[in-house]
N, C-alpha and C positions, 0 to 999 in steps of 0.2 A: 465524544465533541472533537471535529476538526481542531486546529492549533488557530485557524485564520479565525473563529467562533469565539475561541477565546481570548484572542486576540482583541476583539473588536469589544467583548463585555468587560476586559479589564480596561482597554483604551476609554471605554466610557468613566470608571470611575475616575481614571487620573486624570480626566478632562472637564469633570463635573464632580467637587468635593462634596457637593450636598446631596449626591446622590447615597452616600453612606453617611449615617453620622458615629464614626468609629467611638468618639468618645462613649457615648452610652452605649454603644454593641446590641445598636439596631439598624433597621433597614427601613427606605421609605417606602410605602405601599405602592403609590404612584409610579415606582420606579418600573420600566420597563425591561424585565428582564423573563426567560423561560421558566415554566413554574419550577420545575425540577431542580433547576441550577439557585431559584430562590430560596426552595426550601432547603439544599444542603448549605447556600449561605449564612439563611437565618440560624441556623443548629451551630454555624461556626464562629459567630460573633456573637451569640448571646452574651458573654460575659465581658464588661467594661474594661479596656487595656487603653488608659489615655496616653501613659509614655509609650507605649509602641505605634498608638494612633501617631502621636506627635511624628514617631521616626518615620514612618510610612510617609508621613505628608512633606517630611523633607526629603524622602527618594524623587516622590512627585514633584516635588518643585526643582530637584538638582537635574534631572532625567526626563520630566516630561512623561513618564510610563509608569506603570506598577509591573514589572514581570518579577517570575520568580528568581529571577538571576540576581535580580538587585537587593530581594533581602532575606533568600533562603540561602544559606550556604551547604552547597550541596558537591560531593566530591566521586558521585557515580551515578548513572541512571541506566537500568535495566530495561530494553526494549528491543524490539524485530528490525532489525537491519539490512535484511536480506527479503529474499521473496517476493511477494507481491505487493505489501504493506508497510515495505523497508523503506521505500522511497519517501517516507512520510517523517524519516527521522531525520533529512539533512534540514529540517526546521527549528531542530530543536536548541540549536547554540543562540538564537534568536530571543528564546525564551528563558533557557536556564543555562547558558552561558559555556564556555569550553571546559565542559566535564567527559571526561571518560564514559565512553557508551558502550553497554555488554551485548551482546545479542542472547534472547531467552532461549536459544537451543530451538532443536527440533521437540516440540512438544503435542500429544495428542491425548484424548482419553487413554487408548490402549499405554500410554508410558512416555518417560522420559528418554528420548533417544540417543542426544547428542549434548555433549556438554563443551560449552565454547571456553577457550582458553587465553583468547586476546580479547581487548577492547579494538572497536572498531573496525572487528570483521565479522562477517556474516556466516560463519562457519564453526563447526565445534566437532569434537572427537568421537568417535560412536563409543555408546557407552555400554561396552562388551560385556560388564557383568549383571545386566539389567535382564536382557532376552538374547536369543539366539536369532541373528539375522544373516536373509540373502538378500542377493539383488538379481535385479534382471534388467537388461540393457532398455532404454527406450525403445530403439527402433527395432527389438523385438518382441514388444510386448503383446503383440496381435499372434503372433506365432502359436501354432499347437504343439512346439517343443520347441520354448526357449532356451534360451540359457542360463541357466543360472549357480551364479556365482557365491560365493563366500565374502566377506569383507577383505580380506587381505590378497583376495583377487580384483578387485577393481583396478582399471585404468586413470591415471589421473585425467582430469579434462571430462571424461565421458560423463553422461547421464543416467540413472537409474531411478527405476524402482523399488521401492521399500518394500520388502516382506518381513514377516515376524512371525516369530514363534515366541509364546510367553508360557510362564509360569502358574498362571491362573486360568488356563485351555483354549488359548489361541494356540492355532496351528498352521502355518504356512499363511499368515493374515495378510492381504493385499493392503494396505493403507494407502495407495491413491495414491502417494506423494512421489515426486519428482524429486532426486537429489541428485549432485553434484560433487564428484570425488574432487577435492580442492589438493590433496596431500594425505601425506602419513606421520603418525605419532608411533614409532615401533612398527607392529603391523597391525594396527586400527587407524582407518580413514578418519582424514578429516572430512567430513561432509557438509555442503551448502544447500538448503533447501531452497527447490525455485518455486515451485505451485504444485498444484493439485493436477493430477494426471488428464482429472476431463473437462479442465478448463483450457481448451485449444478449440484453434478450427480450423476446418478442412474445406475448402471449396473445391479447388482443383487441383488438390495435393501438395499446397505450399506448407501446411503442418503448422501454423501458428499458434506458439503458446502466449499465455497471459502473463509470462515471465518477461519475454521479448519483448512484448508490447508495452509493458513496465518500463524496460530498459530504454526503449527508442523516446520512449515520450520523456525519461526524467532525462538525456541526455538534451532532445530538442529546448527541454524546458531551461536548463542549467546554461546551455550558449545564449540563449536569447535572453534570461534573465527573468525568466517566466512564474510564476507560484501558481499551480493548479492541484487546488487539493481534489479535486476528483475529475477523474474520466474515464471511460469507456468504452472500447472497440468494439463493432458490432458490424460483421457481415453482410452484405447487400450484392443482391443480383438482380440487377436492372434488365428488361424484360429486351434492351436492345443496343445494349454494351457490356463490357467485360465485367463480370463482380469486383468490387473492392469492399476495403473496410470503413467504413464510418466512424469518426473519431469522435464520443457524444461531448464537449464541455459548454460551460456556462456561457452564455454569448460575451460578460464583461473581462473575462480571462485573458484574450487574446486581443488586442487589437489589429486592426485590420492591415497594417503595415506588416507586420508579422506575420500572418498568417501564411502566405506563400512559402517563407521561410520554414517555417516549423514543419508545414508537412512535409517540406523534400527533406529536412534532417529527420524527423521521423522514418520516412520511406528508403532512404540511404541506410540507417540503423539495422529498421527490419533485413534489407539486402545482405548487410555486413553479418550478422547474425545467422541467418539461416537460409542457405543454399538451394534448398529448394523454394522457398520464398522468390530470391533471387532468380533464380530460372524460368518460375511463372509470371514474373515482373518482364523478364528481356523477351520470353516470349508473346508475351499481351495478351496471356490468357489471365490474370489478375490485374488490375486497374492500379492506379495512385490511388492514395489513401485520401480523404475528404472529410471534412471539417462537419460539423453538424452541432450547428449553436442551438443550445436551450435556454431557457428562460432564466432569469435570475432566481437563485432559490429553487430550483427545480431538483438539484443533489439534495439537498437538507432534506425538501420533502419526499423524497424515495426513499431515503437511509432510515427516516422516522417509520414511515409505513412499513420497511422490511421490519425493523427492530421489535415495532408492533405485532407484527405479523407471527414473528417467531418468539415471542413473550420474553425476548432479551432487551438491556440495555444499551446504549451507543456505544459503550466501550465493547460489546461484543458484536458491531457489526464490523465485517469486513467487506468495503465496497469492491463489487468485479470491475478488473481492469477489461477482462472479455469477457463476452456473453454471444454465446455462438448461435445463440435465436434470434433470426432476423427482427421476430415481431416485437423485440424488447423494445424495439421504435417508436411503437405503437402507444407507448406507456406517455409520450412527454407529448408537449409541444413544442415543435420544434421550428424554427426560422430555414433561412435559403441553406444549402449544401454549397460549402465552398470547392470546388476540383480544382488539382494541380496537375500537369503533367500527364493528364489521362491521354 
């Protein structure tokens, strides 16, 4: 569940204490709550705790909210800080307070590949005792004879595909993950997960990655003080104009006066990160990004549909920040595009 959805539900309790009978451990049946959340909450509050109920009421009276930071003494949070979902971690202090956050590391079905050593940094040292690892430079991935490096041969700042050989029988298996070498601990590299290798788009040779989209939107949001729970970039090829990237957001998330500046920052950040995108923008082979407005609630409906289709809960949902298929746009009812600097 997105943090903003939790915010709305918790705020409902804080602003209307009749919603929950804290003294008796019951939950009113006429309270408008998602079914899954209602069931979990019913199980959690079934035991009457009048003393604790009074403490919670005092927190609401004092702060006007009922967030975990107000009643739950935390000392540590483990979550993803990097990659294409780590941008959500910036919202955690508002709910959980200023506590250390430690990245979960690079984890897959095939194993646990990195061990984070510092809080607040989306990187970890390669778990060299678990598997045997090889690395292919990103720009050589499609080569018939790519360079294959061992872990002590990586260059700091460069990006690589990760190839693993395991004791369970996988031999030189391409995980499809792109990592960046951020330094070394002895001869073991510090690696930051960026994105899945197939989460890229290339209309005119610009080779934009999902990670670059996330970084550009995060920078624009922070500079303008915006809060975007979900967004997705989609390549668009008009018949009579240069192709461009449409950035899908819900209509109410960016006020009209901020749109032009927002898109300008996103475009500038993509130029800064990606020299090929910069060249294509300079030559006008790729146009400036445009904003596409979705109806309110569109992303929640989409995420629920995806979770049901996959048979997983919302905790397993990973929202795509970049979808290379232009037909993705046809899934939504959209408003007019907003073009800047084309």
